[in-house]
MMTF fields as JSON, N, C-alpha, C and O atoms, coordinates in Angstrom:
{
  "mmtfVersion": "1.0.0",
  "mmtfProducer": "UNKNOWN",
  "numBonds": 243,
  "numAtoms": 244,
  "numGroups": 61,
  "numChains": 1,
  "numModels": 1,
  "chainsPerModel": [1],
  "groupsPerChain": [61],
  "chainIdList": ["A"],
  "bondAtomList": [4, 2, 8, 6, 12, 10, 16, 14, 20, 18, 24, 22, 28, 26, 32, 30, 36, 34, 40, 38, 44, 42, 48, 46, 52, 50, 56, 54, 60, 58, 64, 62, 68, 66, 72, 70, 76, 74, 80, 78, 84, 82, 88, 86, 92, 90, 96, 94, 100, 98, 104, 102, 108, 106, 112, 110, 116, 114, 120, 118, 124, 122, 128, 126, 132, 130, 136, 134, 140, 138, 144, 142, 148, 146, 152, 150, 156, 154, 160, 158, 164, 162, 168, 166, 172, 170, 176, 174, 180, 178, 184, 182, 188, 186, 192, 190, 196, 194, 200, 198, 204, 202, 208, 206, 212, 210, 216, 214, 220, 218, 224, 222, 228, 226, 232, 230, 236, 234, 240, 238],
  "bondOrderList": [1, 1, 1, 1, 1, 1, 1, 1, 1, 1, 1, 1, 1, 1, 1, 1, 1, 1, 1, 1, 1, 1, 1, 1, 1, 1, 1, 1, 1, 1, 1, 1, 1, 1, 1, 1, 1, 1, 1, 1, 1, 1, 1, 1, 1, 1, 1, 1, 1, 1, 1, 1, 1, 1, 1, 1, 1, 1, 1, 1],
  "groupList": [{"groupName": "MET", "atomNameList": ["N", "CA", "C", "O"], "elementList": ["N", "C", "C", "O"], "formalChargeList": [0, 0, 0, 0], "bondAtomList": [1, 0, 2, 1, 3, 2], "bondOrderList": [1, 1, 2], "singleLetterCode": "M", "chemCompType": "L-PEPTIDE LINKING"}, {"groupName": "SER", "atomNameList": ["N", "CA", "C", "O"], "elementList": ["N", "C", "C", "O"], "formalChargeList": [0, 0, 0, 0], "bondAtomList": [1, 0, 2, 1, 3, 2], "bondOrderList": [1, 1, 2], "singleLetterCode": "S", "chemCompType": "L-PEPTIDE LINKING"}, {"groupName": "ASP", "atomNameList": ["N", "CA", "C", "O"], "elementList": ["N", "C", "C", "O"], "formalChargeList": [0, 0, 0, 0], "bondAtomList": [1, 0, 2, 1, 3, 2], "bondOrderList": [1, 1, 2], "singleLetterCode": "D", "chemCompType": "L-PEPTIDE LINKING"}, {"groupName": "ARG", "atomNameList": ["N", "CA", "C", "O"], "elementList": ["N", "C", "C", "O"], "formalChargeList": [0, 0, 0, 0], "bondAtomList": [1, 0, 2, 1, 3, 2], "bondOrderList": [1, 1, 2], "singleLetterCode": "R", "chemCompType": "L-PEPTIDE LINKING"}, {"groupName": "LEU", "atomNameList": ["N", "CA", "C", "O"], "elementList": ["N", "C", "C", "O"], "formalChargeList": [0, 0, 0, 0], "bondAtomList": [1, 0, 2, 1, 3, 2], "bondOrderList": [1, 1, 2], "singleLetterCode": "L", "chemCompType": "L-PEPTIDE LINKING"}, {"groupName": "VAL", "atomNameList": ["N", "CA", "C", "O"], "elementList": ["N", "C", "C", "O"], "formalChargeList": [0, 0, 0, 0], "bondAtomList": [1, 0, 2, 1, 3, 2], "bondOrderList": [1, 1, 2], "singleLetterCode": "V", "chemCompType": "L-PEPTIDE LINKING"}, {"groupName": "TRP", "atomNameList": ["N", "CA", "C", "O"], "elementList": ["N", "C", "C", "O"], "formalChargeList": [0, 0, 0, 0], "bondAtomList": [1, 0, 2, 1, 3, 2], "bondOrderList": [1, 1, 2], "singleLetterCode": "W", "chemCompType": "L-PEPTIDE LINKING"}, {"groupName": "LYS", "atomNameList": ["N", "CA", "C", "O"], "elementList": ["N", "C", "C", "O"], "formalChargeList": [0, 0, 0, 0], "bondAtomList": [1, 0, 2, 1, 3, 2], "bondOrderList": [1, 1, 2], "singleLetterCode": "K", "chemCompType": "L-PEPTIDE LINKING"}, {"groupName": "HIS", "atomNameList": ["N", "CA", "C", "O"], "elementList": ["N", "C", "C", "O"], "formalChargeList": [0, 0, 0, 0], "bondAtomList": [1, 0, 2, 1, 3, 2], "bondOrderList": [1, 1, 2], "singleLetterCode": "H", "chemCompType": "L-PEPTIDE LINKING"}, {"groupName": "ASN", "atomNameList": ["N", "CA", "C", "O"], "elementList": ["N", "C", "C", "O"], "formalChargeList": [0, 0, 0, 0], "bondAtomList": [1, 0, 2, 1, 3, 2], "bondOrderList": [1, 1, 2], "singleLetterCode": "N", "chemCompType": "L-PEPTIDE LINKING"}, {"groupName": "GLU", "atomNameList": ["N", "CA", "C", "O"], "elementList": ["N", "C", "C", "O"], "formalChargeList": [0, 0, 0, 0], "bondAtomList": [1, 0, 2, 1, 3, 2], "bondOrderList": [1, 1, 2], "singleLetterCode": "E", "chemCompType": "L-PEPTIDE LINKING"}, {"groupName": "GLY", "atomNameList": ["N", "CA", "C", "O"], "elementList": ["N", "C", "C", "O"], "formalChargeList": [0, 0, 0, 0], "bondAtomList": [1, 0, 2, 1, 3, 2], "bondOrderList": [1, 1, 2], "singleLetterCode": "G", "chemCompType": "PEPTIDE LINKING"}, {"groupName": "CYS", "atomNameList": ["N", "CA", "C", "O"], "elementList": ["N", "C", "C", "O"], "formalChargeList": [0, 0, 0, 0], "bondAtomList": [1, 0, 2, 1, 3, 2], "bondOrderList": [1, 1, 2], "singleLetterCode": "C", "chemCompType": "L-PEPTIDE LINKING"}, {"groupName": "ALA", "atomNameList": ["N", "CA", "C", "O"], "elementList": ["N", "C", "C", "O"], "formalChargeList": [0, 0, 0, 0], "bondAtomList": [1, 0, 2, 1, 3, 2], "bondOrderList": [1, 1, 2], "singleLetterCode": "A", "chemCompType": "L-PEPTIDE LINKING"}, {"groupName": "THR", "atomNameList": ["N", "CA", "C", "O"], "elementList": ["N", "C", "C", "O"], "formalChargeList": [0, 0, 0, 0], "bondAtomList": [1, 0, 2, 1, 3, 2], "bondOrderList": [1, 1, 2], "singleLetterCode": "T", "chemCompType": "L-PEPTIDE LINKING"}, {"groupName": "PRO", "atomNameList": ["N", "CA", "C", "O"], "elementList": ["N", "C", "C", "O"], "formalChargeList": [0, 0, 0, 0], "bondAtomList": [1, 0, 2, 1, 3, 2], "bondOrderList": [1, 1, 2], "singleLetterCode": "P", "chemCompType": "L-PEPTIDE LINKING"}, {"groupName": "ILE", "atomNameList": ["N", "CA", "C", "O"], "elementList": ["N", "C", "C", "O"], "formalChargeList": [0, 0, 0, 0], "bondAtomList": [1, 0, 2, 1, 3, 2], "bondOrderList": [1, 1, 2], "singleLetterCode": "I", "chemCompType": "L-PEPTIDE LINKING"}, {"groupName": "PHE", "atomNameList": ["N", "CA", "C", "O"], "elementList": ["N", "C", "C", "O"], "formalChargeList": [0, 0, 0, 0], "bondAtomList": [1, 0, 2, 1, 3, 2], "bondOrderList": [1, 1, 2], "singleLetterCode": "F", "chemCompType": "L-PEPTIDE LINKING"}],
  "groupTypeList": [0, 1, 2, 3, 4, 5, 6, 3, 7, 1, 1, 8, 1, 9, 1, 10, 11, 11, 9, 12, 5, 10, 5, 13, 5, 14, 15, 13, 5, 13, 8, 16, 3, 2, 1, 7, 14, 15, 13, 11, 15, 11, 4, 13, 5, 15, 13, 3, 14, 6, 10, 13, 17, 5, 13, 13, 4, 3, 4, 1, 11],
  "groupIdList": [1, 2, 3, 4, 5, 6, 7, 8, 9, 10, 11, 12, 13, 14, 15, 16, 17, 18, 19, 20, 21, 22, 23, 24, 25, 26, 27, 28, 29, 30, 31, 32, 33, 34, 35, 36, 37, 38, 39, 40, 41, 42, 43, 44, 45, 46, 47, 48, 49, 50, 51, 52, 53, 54, 55, 56, 57, 58, 59, 60, 61],
  "secStructList": [7, 7, 6, 6, 1, 7, 7, 3, 3, 7, 6, 6, 7, 7, 6, 6, 7, 7, 1, 7, 3, 3, 3, 3, 3, 3, 6, 6, 3, 3, 3, 3, 3, 3, 6, 6, 7, 6, 6, 1, 7, 7, 3, 3, 3, 7, 2, 2, 2, 2, 2, 2, 2, 2, 2, 2, 2, 2, 2, 2, 7],
  "xCoordList": [102.523, 101.704, 100.599, 100.908, 99.476, 98.593, 98.639, 99.001, 98.303, 98.251, 97.178, 97.293, 95.935, 94.974, 95.362, 94.493, 96.5, 96.803, 97.1, 97.648, 96.639, 96.826, 98.239, 98.322, 99.232, 100.499, 100.963, 100.844, 101.566, 101.97, 103.567, 104.362, 103.836, 105.608, 105.793, 104.864, 106.897, 107.431, 107.511, 107.999, 107.077, 107.017, 108.663, 109.059, 109.32, 110.877, 111.378, 112.521, 110.712, 111.059, 111.047, 110.357, 111.83, 111.918, 111.623, 111.461, 111.533, 111.235, 112.675, 112.721, 113.619, 114.979, 115.246, 116.208, 114.291, 114.315, 115.506, 116.099, 115.708, 116.554, 116.079, 115.35, 116.407, 116.094, 114.536, 114.316, 113.628, 112.129, 111.578, 112.016, 110.644, 109.995, 108.549, 108.061, 107.823, 106.181, 105.705, 106.373, 104.646, 103.83, 102.418, 101.803, 101.846, 100.199, 99.75, 100.27, 98.836, 98.39, 97.09, 96.214, 96.653, 95.362, 94.875, 95.826, 93.916, 93.599, 94.319, 94.431, 94.72, 95.713, 97.067, 97.71, 97.631, 98.894, 99.448, 98.787, 100.596, 101.442, 102.271, 103.219, 102.364, 103.221, 104.121, 103.735, 105.385, 106.39, 107.361, 107.861, 107.403, 108.457, 109.338, 109.105, 110.343, 111.435, 110.643, 110.281, 110.455, 109.586, 110.247, 109.644, 111.504, 112.351, 112.368, 112.839, 111.753, 111.576, 110.137, 110.081, 108.937, 107.584, 107.274, 106.517, 107.892, 107.762, 108.513, 108.335, 109.542, 110.647, 109.923, 108.713, 110.995, 110.595, 110.375, 110.947, 109.307, 108.918, 108.67, 108.833, 108.154, 107.957, 106.417, 105.663, 105.975, 104.643, 104.634, 105.01, 104.171, 104.393, 102.889, 102.093, 102.558, 101.387, 101.049, 101.95, 100.085, 99.549, 99.858, 100.178, 99.716, 100.036, 101.371, 101.89, 101.98, 103.826, 104.126, 104.907, 103.487, 103.871, 103.7, 104.588, 102.529, 101.832, 102.808, 103.154, 103.391, 104.454, 105.572, 105.933, 106.148, 107.238, 107.294, 108.351, 106.155, 105.821, 105.748, 106.509, 105.107, 105.022, 106.381, 106.576, 107.216, 108.471, 109.219, 110.131, 109.049, 110.155, 109.451, 110.27, 108.176, 107.69, 108.222, 108.507, 108.401, 108.923, 110.332, 110.735, 111.186, 112.473, 112.977, 114.127, 111.926, 112.259, 112.056, 112.337],
  "yCoordList": [111.034, 110.338, 111.304, 112.468, 110.882, 111.646, 112.073, 111.268, 113.259, 113.613, 113.002, 112.882, 112.498, 111.833, 110.485, 109.904, 109.813, 108.62, 108.725, 109.635, 107.69, 107.605, 106.928, 105.706, 107.569, 107.162, 106.684, 107.392, 105.357, 104.698, 104.629, 104.19, 105.072, 104.944, 103.424, 102.746, 102.929, 101.629, 101.439, 102.32, 100.401, 100.174, 100.158, 100.316, 99.989, 99.896, 101.318, 101.453, 102.361, 103.735, 104.063, 103.422, 105.049, 105.649, 107.156, 107.501, 108.158, 109.274, 110.128, 111.311, 109.551, 110.2, 110.72, 111.458, 110.299, 110.928, 110.104, 110.594, 108.777, 107.945, 107.631, 108.42, 106.363, 105.834, 105.355, 104.355, 105.975, 105.789, 105.459, 105.997, 104.582, 104.278, 104.25, 103.558, 105.102, 105.087, 104.411, 104.334, 103.943, 103.213, 103.427, 103.369, 103.684, 103.991, 102.825, 102.736, 101.997, 100.899, 101.077, 101.26, 101.085, 100.981, 99.752, 98.997, 99.297, 97.953, 97.511, 96.37, 98.627, 98.028, 98.601, 98.414, 99.355, 99.984, 100.068, 100.433, 99.727, 100.135, 100.955, 100.652, 102.421, 103.771, 103.551, 103.177, 103.738, 103.506, 104.93, 105.33, 105.428, 106.751, 106.929, 106.271, 107.851, 108.062, 109.265, 110.313, 108.955, 110.026, 111.228, 112.221, 111.28, 112.643, 113.421, 114.557, 112.815, 113.703, 113.141, 112.588, 113.519, 112.974, 113.592, 113.013, 114.792, 115.228, 114.808, 115.079, 114.021, 113.323, 112.152, 111.924, 111.388, 110.312, 109.317, 109.329, 108.322, 107.239, 106.239, 106.464, 104.84, 103.783, 103.572, 103.915, 103.005, 102.271, 100.98, 100.735, 100.089, 98.793, 98.05, 98.429, 97.121, 96.458, 96.173, 95.788, 96.319, 95.845, 94.189, 93.89, 93.212, 91.871, 91.674, 90.725, 92.62, 92.464, 92.921, 92.327, 93.912, 94.412, 93.332, 92.933, 92.845, 91.646, 90.627, 90.099, 90.206, 89.196, 89.418, 88.617, 90.636, 91.024, 91.299, 91.13, 91.727, 91.642, 90.222, 89.956, 89.408, 88.084, 87.119, 86.281, 87.648, 87.078, 87.73, 87.077, 88.841, 89.67, 88.637, 87.945, 88.481, 87.903, 86.528, 86.162, 85.674, 84.519, 84.424, 83.415, 85.42, 85.387, 86.075, 86.035, 86.644, 87.201, 86.433, 86.911],
  "zCoordList": [-14.29, -13.679, -13.027, -12.771, -12.793, -12.28, -10.853, -9.995, -10.556, -9.032, -8.373, -7.153, -9.032, -8.296, -7.876, -7.225, -8.094, -7.682, -6.041, -5.419, -5.651, -4.293, -3.879, -4.012, -3.441, -3.142, -1.86, -0.86, -1.809, -0.712, -0.503, -1.334, 0.584, 1.061, 1.258, 1.697, 0.962, 1.318, 2.862, 3.57, 3.318, 4.868, 5.296, 6.45, 4.404, 4.654, 4.773, 5.21, 4.46, 4.25, 5.872, 6.664, 6.21, 7.539, 7.284, 6.113, 8.352, 8.722, 8.596, 8.935, 8.175, 7.948, 6.573, 6.363, 5.488, 4.322, 3.427, 2.466, 3.953, 2.877, 1.768, 1.166, 1.249, -0.01, 0.199, 0.883, -0.311, -0.218, -1.676, -2.693, -1.654, -2.967, -2.668, -1.775, -3.521, -3.223, -4.363, -5.394, -4.24, -5.265, -5.211, -4.146, -6.369, -6.549, -7.543, -8.655, -7.138, -7.716, -8.348, -7.503, -9.593, -10.128, -10.613, -10.819, -10.85, -11.333, -12.786, -13.233, -13.314, -14.545, -14.626, -15.659, -13.545, -13.628, -12.176, -11.203, -12.164, -11.076, -11.116, -11.841, -10.367, -10.717, -9.751, -8.644, -10.009, -8.846, -9.116, -10.168, -7.938, -8.081, -6.749, -5.735, -6.84, -5.818, -5.003, -5.54, -3.721, -2.856, -2.766, -2.36, -3.117, -2.775, -3.836, -3.766, -5.201, -6.23, -7.061, -8.159, -6.055, -6.699, -8.125, -8.904, -8.434, -9.985, -10.895, -12.083, -10.407, -11.325, -12.109, -12.096, -12.858, -13.757, -12.612, -11.522, -13.112, -12.405, -13.532, -14.731, -12.846, -13.616, -13.745, -12.834, -14.884, -14.925, -15.488, -16.635, -14.619, -14.978, -14.932, -14.073, -15.749, -15.584, -14.009, -13.264, -13.663, -12.287, -11.853, -10.702, -12.914, -12.655, -12.544, -11.955, -13.142, -13.046, -11.538, -10.794, -11.244, -9.8, -8.903, -8.15, -8.983, -7.924, -7.983, -6.927, -9.241, -9.427, -8.532, -7.67, -8.794, -8.193, -6.669, -6.062, -6.037, -4.7, -4.228, -3.298, -4.609, -4.471, -4.103, -3.223, -5.202, -5.16, -4.195, -3.689, -3.833, -2.677, -1.515, -0.91, -1.182, 0.021, 0.182, 1.322, -0.878, -1.041, -0.73, -0.152, -1.067, -0.96, 0.524, 0.962, 1.101, 2.452, 3.641, 4.74]
}
């Protein structure tokens, strides 16, 4: 994953270093990683898939 991506940490993450998810969304792809291991493995999904996932979470919450 590119270092030029702008990563955002989940609003549900805290400063205690718990389970944190970061996402960097481009027009075509959403990149998802664990903030504790930013150089480790991550996921890349189509941006439309990420948007549908977030929308479903909002409806269920």
